[in-house]
SERO-4910 file (N, C-alpha, C, O; in steps of 0.05 Angstrom, whole numbers):
BEGIN
 pado doro    nc1    nc2    nc3   cac1   cac2   cac3    cc1    cc2    cc3    oc1    oc2    oc3
  Ala    A    191    305   -368    218    306   -358    226    280   -346    250    273   -346
  Val    A    207    265   -335    214    240   -322    218    217   -342    228    196   -335
  Asn    A    210    221   -367    211    200   -387    239    196   -398    242    182   -418
  Gly    A    259    207   -386    286    202   -395    302    227   -401    326    226   -405
  His    A    290    251   -401    304    276   -406    322    284   -383    342    297   -387
  Asp    A    315    276   -359    331    284   -336    338    259   -320    321    245   -310
  Ala    A    364    254   -318    374    230   -304    366    228   -275    358    207   -265
  Gly    A    367    251   -261    360    251   -233    331    244   -228    324    228   -210
  Ala    A    314    254   -245    285    248   -242    280    219   -249    263    206   -236
  Thr    A    293    209   -268    290    180   -276    299    162   -253    286    143   -246
  Val    A    322    168   -242    333    151   -220    314    152   -196    309    131   -184
  Leu    A    304    175   -189    286    178   -166    260    162   -172    250    148   -154
  Ser    A    249    165   -196    224    151   -202    227    121   -202    208    106   -199
  Leu    A    252    111   -207    257     82   -207    265     72   -179    260     49   -172
  Ala    A    279     89   -163    289     81   -137    268     82   -115    268     64    -98
  Ala    A    250    102   -115    231    105    -93    214     80    -89    210     72    -67
  Pro    A    203     68   -110    187     43   -106    204     20    -95    193      5    -78
  Leu    A    229     17   -103    246     -4    -92    251     -1    -62    250    -21    -47
  Val    A    256     23    -54    260     28    -25    235     22     -9    237      9     12
  Ala    A    212     29    -20    187     24     -6    181     -5     -4    171    -14     18
  Ile    A    185    -21    -25    178    -49    -23    196    -64     -3    187    -82     11
  Ala    A    221    -56     -2    239    -69     17    231    -62     46    231    -80     63
  Gly    A    223    -38     51    214    -30     77    188    -43     86    186    -53    108
  Val    A    168    -43     68    142    -54     75    144    -84     79    133    -95     98
  Ala    A    157    -98     61    160   -127     64    177   -134     89    172   -155    102
  Gly    A    196   -117     95    214   -123    117    202   -120    145    214   -129    164
  Val    A    178   -108    147    166   -105    174    148   -128    181    138   -129    204
  Tyr    A    144   -146    163    125   -167    169    139   -193    178    159   -201    166
  Gly    A    129   -204    199    138   -231    208    157   -230    232    173   -212    236
  Pro    A    154   -250    249    169   -252    273    199   -255    269    215   -248    285
  Gln    A    207   -267    246    235   -270    241    249   -244    236    274   -242    237
  Arg    A    234   -223    231    245   -196    226    240   -178    250    247   -154    250
  Asp    A    227   -188    271    219   -171    293    231   -182    319    222   -202    330
  Pro    A    252   -168    330    264   -178    355    245   -176    379    249   -190    398
  Ala    A    225   -159    378    206   -156    400    181   -172    396    161   -168    410
  Phe    A    181   -191    377    156   -206    371    145   -221    395    121   -220    400
  Glu    A    162   -234    410    152   -249    433    139   -231    454    119   -239    465
  Ala    A    151   -208    458    139   -189    477    112   -179    467     93   -177    483
  Leu    A    110   -174    441     84   -165    430     64   -187    430     40   -182    432
  Ala    A     72   -212    426     54   -234    425     38   -238    451     16   -249    450
  Val    A     49   -231    473     36   -235    499     20   -211    508      7   -212    529
  Thr    A     21   -189    493      5   -165    500    -23   -167    489    -29   -184    472
  Ala    A    -40   -150    498    -68   -149    489    -71   -135    462    -92   -135    450
  Thr    A    -49   -123    452    -50   -108    427    -53   -128    404    -38   -147    402
  Ser    A    -71   -122    386    -76   -139    363    -51   -138    345    -41   -117    338
  Pro    A    -42   -162    336    -19   -162    317    -26   -148    291     -8   -136    279
  Arg    A    -51   -148    283    -60   -134    259    -56   -104    263    -48    -90    244
  Leu    A    -63    -94    287    -59    -66    292    -30    -58    292    -22    -37    282
  Val    A    -13    -75    304     16    -71    304     26    -70    275     42    -53    268
  Leu    A     18    -89    259     27    -90    231     18    -65    216     34    -53    202
  Leu    A     -7    -57    220    -17    -33    207     -1     -9    215      6      8    198
  Ala    A      5     -6    241     21     17    250     49     16    238     59     37    230
  Arg    A     61     -7    237     88     -9    226     88     -3    196    106     12    186
  Val    A     70    -14    181     69     -9    152     64     20    147     76     32    129
  Thr    A     46     32    162     40     61    159     65     78    165     71     96    150
  Leu    A     79     71    186    103     86    193    124     83    172    136    103    163
  Ile    A    129     59    163    150     54    142    143     67    116    159     81    104
  Phe    A    118     63    107    110     75     82    109    105     84    118    119     65
  Gly    A    100    116    106    100    145    110    128    157    109    133    178     98
  Tyr    A    147    143    122    174    152    122    186    151     93    198    171     85
  Asp    A    181    129     79    191    128     51    178    149     34    191    160     16
  Leu    A    152    154     38    138    174     23    150    202     29    154    218     10
  Ala    A    155    208     54    167    234     62    195    237     49    202    258     39
  Leu    A    211    216     49    237    217     37    235    222      7    250    238     -5
  Ala    A    217    208     -6    213    211    -35    203    240    -42    212    251    -62
  Val    A    185    250    -26    176    278    -31    199    298    -27    202    316    -42
  Ala    A    214    294     -5    237    311      0    258    310    -23    268    330    -32
  Ala    A    263    285    -32    282    282    -55    271    295    -80    286    307    -96
  Ser    A    245    294    -84    232    307   -107    235    337   -105    240    350   -125
  Ala    A    231    348    -81    233    377    -77    262    386    -82    267    407    -94
  Val    A    282    371    -72    310    377    -77    316    376   -106    330    393   -117
  Leu    A    307    356   -119    311    353   -148    298    376   -163    310    386   -183
  Arg    A    275    384   -154    261    407   -167    278    432   -164    279    448   -183
  Leu    A    290    436   -141    307    460   -137    332    458   -154    341    479   -165
  Ala    A    343    434   -157    368    431   -173    362    432   -203    380    440   -218
  Ala    A    339    423   -211    332    422   -239    304    435   -243    284    420   -244
  Pro    A    303    461   -245    277    475   -247    260    466   -271    235    471   -271
  Gln    A    272    455   -292    256    446   -315    239    422   -309    221    415   -324
  Val    A    244    408   -286    228    385   -278    205    394   -261    209    407   -241
  Gly    A    181    388   -270    157    395   -255    154    377   -230    156    353   -232
  Leu    A    149    389   -207    146    374   -182    123    354   -183    126    331   -175
  Val    A    100    363   -194     77    345   -195     83    322   -214     76    299   -208
  Asp    A     95    327   -237    102    306   -256    121    286   -243    119    262   -248
  Leu    A    140    296   -228    160    279   -215    147    261   -194    152    237   -193
  Val    A    129    272   -178    116    257   -157     97    236   -170     96    213   -161
  Ile    A     83    244   -190     65    225   -204     81    202   -216     71    179   -218
  Ala    A    106    206   -224    122    185   -236    128    163   -217    130    140   -225
  Trp    A    131    169   -191    138    148   -172    116    140   -152    117    119   -140
  Leu    A     96    157   -149     75    152   -128     58    128   -134     54    111   -117
  Gly    A     48    125   -159     31    102   -166     46     76   -163     37     57   -150
  Pro    A     70     74   -176     85     49   -174     94     43   -145     94     20   -137
  Met    A    100     64   -129    108     60   -102     85     48    -85     89     30    -69
  Thr    A     61     59    -88     39     48    -73     31     20    -82     25      3    -66
  Leu    A     30     16   -108     23    -10   -119     43    -32   -111     35    -53   -101
  Leu    A     68    -26   -114     89    -45   -106     89    -50    -76     94    -73    -67
  Ser    A     84    -30    -60     84    -33    -31     61    -51    -23     64    -69     -6
  Ala    A     37    -47    -34     14    -63    -28     19    -92    -37     12   -111    -22
  Leu    A     30    -96    -60     36   -123    -70     57   -136    -52     55   -159    -45
  Ser    A     77   -121    -44     98   -131    -27     87   -139      0     95   -160     11
  Leu    A     70   -124     12     58   -131     37     41   -156     35     44   -174     52
  Leu    A     24   -158     15      8   -182     11     25   -207      7     20   -227     19
  Leu    A     45   -205    -10     63   -228    -14     79   -235     11     83   -258     16
  Ala    A     87   -215     27    101   -220     51     84   -236     71     93   -254     85
  Met    A     58   -229     72     40   -243     90     33   -271     79     27   -289     95
  Trp    A     33   -274     53     25   -299     41     48   -319     39     45   -342     46
  Ile    A     71   -310     29     93   -329     23    119   -321     37    139   -336     34
  Gly    A    120   -299     51    144   -292     66    157   -267     55    154   -261     31
  Pro    A    171   -252     72    183   -227     64    205   -229     43    208   -212     26
  Asn    A    222   -249     45    244   -251     26    234   -256     -2    244   -244    -21
  Val    A    215   -274     -5    204   -280    -32    188   -255    -42    188   -249    -65
  Ser    A    175   -242    -23    160   -218    -30    178   -197    -42    171   -185    -63
  Ile    A    200   -192    -29    218   -172    -40    229   -180    -67    231   -164    -85
  Ala    A    236   -206    -70    246   -215    -95    226   -213   -118    233   -204   -140
  Val    A    201   -220   -113    180   -218   -134    175   -189   -141    175   -183   -165
  Ala    A    171   -172   -121    165   -144   -127    189   -131   -141    185   -115   -160
  Ala    A    213   -136   -132    237   -124   -145    240   -135   -174    248   -120   -192
  Thr    A    234   -160   -178    235   -171   -205    215   -158   -224    222   -151   -247
  Leu    A    191   -153   -214    171   -139   -230    181   -111   -237    177   -101   -259
  Trp    A    192    -98   -217    202    -70   -222    226    -70   -240    229    -52   -256
  Leu    A    244    -89   -238    267    -91   -256    258    -97   -284    271    -89   -303
  Leu    A    237   -112   -287    225   -117   -314    216    -90   -326    220    -85   -349
  Arg    A    204    -74   -309    197    -47   -318    221    -31   -327    221    -18   -348
  Leu    A    242    -32   -311    267    -19   -318    278    -29   -344    288    -14   -360
  Gly    A    277    -55   -348    286    -67   -373    271    -57   -397    283    -53   -418
  Thr    A    245    -53   -394    230    -43   -417    236    -14   -423    230     -4   -445
  Leu    A    247      0   -403    255     28   -408    283     30   -420    288     47   -437
  Ser    A    301     12   -412    329     16   -419    339     -2   -441    359      5   -454
  Val    A    326    -24   -447    335    -42   -468    322    -34   -494    297    -36   -496
  Pro    A    337    -24   -514    325    -14   -538    306    -34   -552    286    -26   -564
  Glu    A    313    -60   -551    296    -80   -564    269    -83   -551    250    -91   -563
  Leu    A    267    -76   -525    242    -78   -510    227    -52   -508    202    -52   -504
  Ser    A    240    -30   -511    228     -4   -505    206      4   -524    189     21   -517
  Gly    A    204     -7   -548    183      1   -566    162    -20   -570    144    -16   -586
  Gly    A    164    -42   -556    146    -65   -561    121    -65   -544    116    -46   -529
  Trp    A    106    -86   -547     81    -89   -533     85    -91   -503     69    -82   -487
  Leu    A    107   -104   -494    113   -107   -466    118    -80   -453    108    -74   -431
  Ala    A    133    -62   -466    138    -36   -456    112    -20   -453    108     -5   -434
  Ala    A     94    -22   -473     69     -8   -472     52    -18   -449     39     -2   -435
  Arg    A     51    -44   -444     35    -55   -422     47    -48   -395     33    -41   -376
  Met    A     74    -48   -394     87    -41   -369     82    -11   -362     79     -4   -339
  Gln    A     82      6   -382     76     34   -378     48     38   -368     43     54   -350
  Gln    A     29     22   -378      1     24   -368     -1     14   -339    -15     27   -323
  Val    A     12     -8   -333     10    -20   -307     23     -2   -286     12      2   -264
  Trp    A     46     10   -292     61     25   -273     57     55   -274     73     70   -265
  Ala    A     35     64   -286     29     92   -287     12     99   -263     -3     82   -253
  Thr    A     14    123   -253     -4    132   -232    -31    139   -245    -33    158   -260
  Ser    A    -51    122   -239    -77    125   -252    -98    114   -233    -92    102   -213
  Pro    A   -124    119   -240   -145    107   -224   -143     77   -223   -151     65   -203
  Gly    A   -134     64   -244   -131     35   -244   -110     26   -224   -114      6   -210
  Thr    A    -88     40   -223    -67     34   -203    -78     37   -175    -72     20   -158
  Val    A    -93     58   -170   -105     62   -143   -125     39   -137   -125     29   -115
  Ala    A   -141     31   -156   -160      9   -152   -146    -17   -145   -154    -31   -127
  Val    A   -125    -23   -161   -111    -48   -156    -96    -47   -129    -96    -67   -114
  Thr    A    -85    -24   -122    -72    -20    -96    -92    -25    -73    -86    -39    -54
  Leu    A   -116    -13    -75   -136    -17    -54   -145    -46    -52   -150    -56    -31
  Ala    A   -147    -60    -75   -155    -88    -75   -133   -105    -62   -139   -123    -46
  Leu    A   -108    -99    -67    -86   -114    -54    -85   -109    -24    -80   -127     -9
  Leu    A    -90    -84    -16    -91    -78     12   -115    -92     26   -112   -101     48
  Ala    A   -137    -93     12   -160   -107     24   -154   -137     27   -161   -149     47
  Ala    A   -140   -148      7   -132   -176      9   -112   -180     32   -113   -201     46
  Ala    A    -94   -161     36    -75   -163     59    -90   -162     85    -83   -177    104
  Val    A   -110   -145     88   -126   -143    112   -141   -170    117   -141   -180    139
  Ala    A   -152   -180     95   -166   -206     98   -147   -228    105   -154   -245    122
  Leu    A   -123   -228     94   -103   -248    101    -94   -245    130    -86   -265    142
  Ser    A    -93   -221    140    -84   -217    167   -104   -228    188    -96   -232    211
  Arg    A   -128   -234    179   -148   -246    197   -145   -277    199   -157   -290    216
  Arg    A   -128   -288    182   -123   -317    182   -112   -325    209    -95   -312    220
  Arg    A   -122   -348    218   -113   -358    244    -94   -382    240    -95   -395    219
  Gly    A    -78   -387    260    -62   -410    259    -34   -405    248    -24   -383    249
  Arg    A    -22   -426    238      5   -425    228      6   -421    198     -7   -435    183
  Pro    A     21   -401    189     25   -397    160     41   -421    149     51   -438    163
  Arg    A     42   -421    122     56   -443    108     85   -447    117     94   -470    119
  Asp    A     99   -425    121    128   -429    127    133   -436    156    157   -438    163
  Gly    A    113   -439    173    117   -452    198    123   -434    222    123   -444    244
  Trp    A    127   -408    219    133   -392    242    107   -385    257     86   -386    246
  Tyr    A    110   -379    282     88   -376    300     74   -349    295     86   -328    290
  Arg    A     47   -350    295     31   -326    295     10   -329    317     -2   -351    319
  Pro    A      6   -309    334    -14   -312    355    -41   -317    344    -48   -307    322
  Val    A    -57   -333    358    -84   -340    349   -104   -318    357   -123   -314    343
  Ala    A    -99   -304    380   -118   -284    389   -115   -259    373    -94   -246    372
  Trp    A   -137   -251    360   -137   -226    344   -156   -207    357   -160   -185    347
***
């Protein structure tokens, strides 16, 4: 049902990952945090604060996507709830982990742009007839499917983000990060 037979299911499966990447990338960095200076002088680890924020944002986005899936299921009984959730869950987690890692490495604005571009490329392989039957569409379907491979790559990206969060000193773009972890 999510492969194009139902417009609502398709829109939800394409929109949920975009909402999550914007939220996850948007919580990283002092330029996005009005209370950063206050947090920088507390004994609370910035890594712990980041983890709490990312968990809260991703959890909220996850709850919204599940609620939207349930509403869609009620409105269109022919759409299976599990199939619908599987359509957006893998891409949402993978893109969120990629977005967080990129936000920590090169900044939140570039992170959102890169993750959204990758997801729009996926959308292009679905909607452009010249691309929908080719090798790119097949590879994009494999990459953005909810599968053990997606889970493994997501976990690897999260591990890299945790490792990157241990970095001390000033990031490349010059804004301040506390040295005490």
